[in-house]
C-alpha positions in Angstrom: -1.9 -5.1 -16.6 -4.9 -5.3 -14.5 -6.3 -8.8 -15.2 -9.0 -10.6 -13.3 -6.7 -12.8 -11.8 -4.7 -10.4 -10.2 -7.7 -8.3 -9.0 -8.3 -11.7 -7.4 -4.7 -12.3 -6.1 -5.1 -8.8 -4.1 -8.2 -9.3 -2.5 -6.8 -12.6 -1.3 -3.6 -11.1 0.3 -6.2 -8.7 2.0 -8.6 -11.3 3.5 -5.7 -13.7 4.2 -3.6 -10.6 5.9 -6.0 -8.4 8.0 -2.8 -6.1 9.2 -1.6 -5.5 5.5 -1.1 -2.0 5.4 -3.9 -0.1 2.9 -1.1 2.1 1.7 0.1 -0.9 -0.1 -3.1 -1.4 -1.7 -3.0 2.2 -2.6 0.2 1.8 -3.9 -0.2 -1.4 -5.9 0.1 -0.8 -9.3 -3.2 -2.7 -10.3 -5.2 -0.1 -7.9 -3.4 2.5 -9.9 -3.9 1.2 -13.3 -7.8 0.6 -12.3 -7.9 4.4 -11.1 -6.9 5.4 -14.8 -9.0 3.5 -16.8 -11.7 4.3 -14.6 -14.0 7.0 -16.0 -14.1 9.9 -13.3 -17.8 11.0 -14.4 -19.0 7.9 -13.7 -17.8 6.9 -10.3 -19.9 7.7 -6.9 -19.5 10.8 -5.3 -16.9 9.4 -2.4 -15.9 10.6 0.7 -13.5 13.5 0.5 -15.0 14.5 -2.7 -16.6 18.2 -3.1 -20.8 17.6 -3.9 -21.3 18.9 -7.8 -23.0 22.4 -7.8 -26.8 21.9 -8.4 -29.4 24.4 -8.7 -32.3 23.4 -6.3 -36.3 24.4 -6.6 -36.8 25.1 -3.2 -40.1 24.4 -0.9 -40.3 28.2 -0.5 -40.4 28.4 -3.9 -37.3 30.2 -4.5 -34.2 28.4 -6.4 -31.1 28.3 -4.8 -27.9 26.0 -5.7 -26.1 23.8 -2.8 -22.9 25.8 -2.4 -25.3 28.6 -1.5 -26.6 25.9 1.0 -23.5 24.5 2.0 -21.2 26.2 4.3 -23.3 28.3 6.8 -23.0 25.6 9.3 -20.3 23.5 10.6 -22.0 20.2 9.8 -24.8 19.7 6.6 -26.6 16.5 6.2 -27.9 16.3 2.8 -30.8 13.6 2.8 -32.1 12.2 -0.2 -35.4 11.1 0.7 -39.1 10.8 -0.6 -42.7 11.0 0.5 -43.8 7.2 -0.7 -40.0 5.6 0.6 -40.8 4.4 4.2 -37.2 3.6 5.4 -37.0 7.3 5.1 -40.0 8.8 6.4 -38.9 6.7 9.6 -35.6 8.2 9.7 -36.9 11.5 9.6 -39.1 10.7 12.4 -37.1 8.7 14.7 -33.7 10.5 14.0 -33.8 13.5 12.1 -36.1 15.5 14.1 -34.2 14.5 17.4 -30.8 15.3 15.8 -31.6 18.7 14.4 -33.4 19.4 17.8 -30.6 18.7 20.1 -27.7 19.8 17.4 -29.0 22.8 15.4 -27.9 25.5 17.6 -24.4 23.6 18.1 -23.7 24.2 13.9 -25.6 21.4 12.1 -27.9 21.9 9.5 -30.2 19.6 7.5 -31.0 19.8 3.8 -33.9 17.5 2.5 -34.0 16.6 -1.1 -37.1 14.5 -2.3 -37.6 12.4 -5.2 -41.4 13.1 -5.5 -43.5 13.5 -8.3 -46.1 15.2 -6.1 -45.6 18.5 -4.5 -48.9 17.9 -2.3 -47.5 14.5 -0.9 -44.2 16.1 -0.4 -45.1 18.6 1.7 -48.2 16.8 3.3 -45.0 13.9 4.3 -42.8 16.8 5.6 -45.5 18.5 7.9 -46.6 15.0 9.1 -42.9 13.7 9.8 -41.8 16.7 11.2 -39.1 18.0 9.0 -40.5 21.2 8.4 -38.0 22.3 10.6 -35.3 22.2 8.1 -34.9 23.3 4.6 -36.3 21.3 1.5 -36.0 21.0 -2.2 -37.3 18.9 -5.0 -37.6 19.0 -8.7 -40.7 17.0 -8.7 -39.8 14.9 -11.2 -39.7 11.7 -9.6 -36.7 8.9 -10.0 -35.6 11.4 -12.7 -34.3 13.9 -10.2 -31.3 15.5 -11.8 -29.6 15.7 -8.1 -29.7 11.9 -8.5 -27.7 12.2 -11.7 -25.3 14.9 -10.5 -24.7 12.7 -7.1 -24.6 9.4 -9.3 -26.6 7.6 -6.7 -29.6 5.0 -7.7 -31.1 4.2 -4.4 -33.0 6.0 -1.4 -32.6 6.3 1.5 -29.0 8.0 0.6 -27.4 10.8 2.4 -23.8 12.9 2.6 -22.7 14.7 5.5 -20.4 17.9 4.2 -18.0 20.1 6.5 -18.1 23.9 6.2 -16.2 23.7 2.9 -19.0 21.3 1.6 -16.4 18.4 1.1 -17.7 14.8 2.1 -16.8 13.9 5.4 -19.4 10.5 5.6 -21.9 9.2 3.6 -25.0 6.8 3.8 -25.0 6.8 7.5 -28.3 6.2 9.4 -29.9 5.6 12.4 -28.0 5.4 15.7 -24.6 5.3 13.7 -25.7 8.9 11.9 -26.3 10.3 15.5 -23.1 9.3 16.7 -21.1 10.3 13.9 -22.9 13.8 14.3 -22.4 14.1 18.1 -19.0 13.3 17.7 -18.0 15.4 15.0 -19.7 18.7 16.6 -17.7 18.0 19.8 -14.5 18.4 17.9 
C-alpha cells in the first residue's frame, strides 16, 4: 500500500543516490500504485502525450481544430499567453518573433492561444509584439478559456512543443532554453 512513509523513503533513496536508475523508480510498486490511483483525466498533459483535440476560434474569423493546425510542420509551438501578461509579451517580442523568423522556413510553426476577454486588446498586442506572423486563436473568455481546462493547466505563460504527429515532445520551455531546443530539434 502506498503511504506517505513509503513515498518519503523512495524520495530519500533518490536524493541520497543520484546514480540510481530511473527505471528502478518506474518499476517501483509504489509508483505503480500511485499511477493506478491517479485519475488520468485530472493529470497535466505530459511529455509523450498527444494533445486533446479542441475547436479554436481563430483570429481570422474561422474555426479550426488543433488537429487541423498541428502536423503541417516538423515542429509546432502551442503558446498560451494573454495581452495583459507581461512575461508573455516579452517572450513574444524577444524570443518568439526571432525564432519564427529564423526557423519557419525549416518547418517550425507557432500557434498562439490567448486568454483574453477583449478582442481589441488581443489584436493590438499581436500587432505591437510583431506576433502577426503566426496563427492566433482565442475564445475571448479570459481565464475561463476551454483550452486551459482541456490541457489541464493553471497559469501562463505556458507552452507545448509538438512533433508532426501532435505528440508533446517538450513543454514550458522559455527564452534561451526554448531557442536551444527548437534549433537542436530542427537540426535532426
